[in-house]
C-alpha positions, 0 to 999 in steps of 0.5 A: 403787322409790326414795323420792324427787322425780320431775319430771313433765317438759313437753314443749316446742314451737317457735313452730311447735309441733312438737317442739323436741328440742334444748330437751328435751335440755336440759331432761333434762340440767338435771333430771339434774344437779340430782339429781332422783330421776327423771323422769316425761315424758307425762302431763298435764303433758307434753301427752300427748293433744296429741302424735301416737304418733311424737312420743310416741316420740320425747319417750321416745327422747330422755329415755331417751338423756340420762338415760343410766341415771344417773336412772330414766325413767317414761312415762305411758300415758295410755290408754283401750282396754287394747289401746292401752295394751299397745302403749304399754307395749310401745313404752315397754319397747322403748325402755328405760324403768324404769317404766311409769305408767298413768292411770285411763282416762278419759271411759268411767267405768269401774266399780271391778271394771273398773279393777282388771281393766285394771290387772292385765292391764296388769301382767300383760303388762309387762316392766317394773313398772306405777304406778297413777295416780289423779286424778279431776278429770282422768279421772272416775274414781278409784282409792280406797284400797281399790282401790290396796291390792288392786292393790298386792297384784299383783307388778308393780304397784309404786307409785301416783302418787295426785292426790288432795289430801286428806290423809286420802284419802293417808293411808289408801292409806298405811295400807292398803298398809303391809305390801306392797312398794309406794310412795305418792307424791303427785301435788301439790306442796303435798302433797309433804312432808306425805306423806312425813312419814306414810310416804309415799315422795315426790312426782311434782311439777310444781314440779321443772320450774323447781326440781329442786334445791329439790324433791330437798332437800325430799323427801331432808330428809323421807325422812331425818326432818330434819323442820325442814329439810323443813318449811322448804323446804315453807313457803317455797316453798308459794305457788310450789307453788300458783302452779304449778297456776294455771289449767290445768297445764301452763300455769304450768309452761311460763311458768316455763321460759319467763321462766327462758329455757329454752324458748319456752313454746308450748302446743298448743290448746286449751291456751292461754298463762297469763293476764297476772295470774297470769303477774305473780304466778307471775314475783313468786314466782319472783323472790322466791325467787331462780329468776329 
């Protein structure tokens, strides 16, 4: 898998909360034009669990069509049951995606051996490579570094998107998988540069929705060993990276794109718009960096 920055794309809605297909097409074109390394839709940022199956399919169809082979597309399954996850794998593969991301099953709190068995069976059946996705704050369970290292041995599991912000956790995942054909990505913008600096492969980025060119440059510089250039971007944009996690993701990402005139910012209940105070802070940070 190519090292880089992969945007966790939002799913735009119209004012009546139906899927805004034209806005989605424009967002994808903007990502391609910015040179982002890939698009990762339908995770938490893409409001996966608030879409029905037909909408999930349509989102992937549009993104694959607009990406047109120029950059890879890697949607998330966000599944709880193996059989339903396998259905999504087949659908995504049939639609022409390049990789499939799979969140740890949520709510049911499986044991480690259950998680490993789930991922191995998923990878055995998938015609395209699988990317692990671990974020305990969302699912209640976490892939430990040791579990990730075990799964990294599977020939069809090629990377992890790790939502743990602790650098010692990320460093251990990178260390334990150092001899495998396996890439370690962070799922947080605040740890994107540090992760690459000590051997990681890049980031899955929420900030990339608004500033894909910035995220691409920072990760490219870090991968190339141009650390001062990468560190400067990291420092200059760090407050904005934090702001994209205001309240609940994707509230800030959608508000930023709304302020930029790219979408109307609608979210489906029970998600609600970013609060006024946080919106003002976000707006100021975007203005200070010339985004608005």
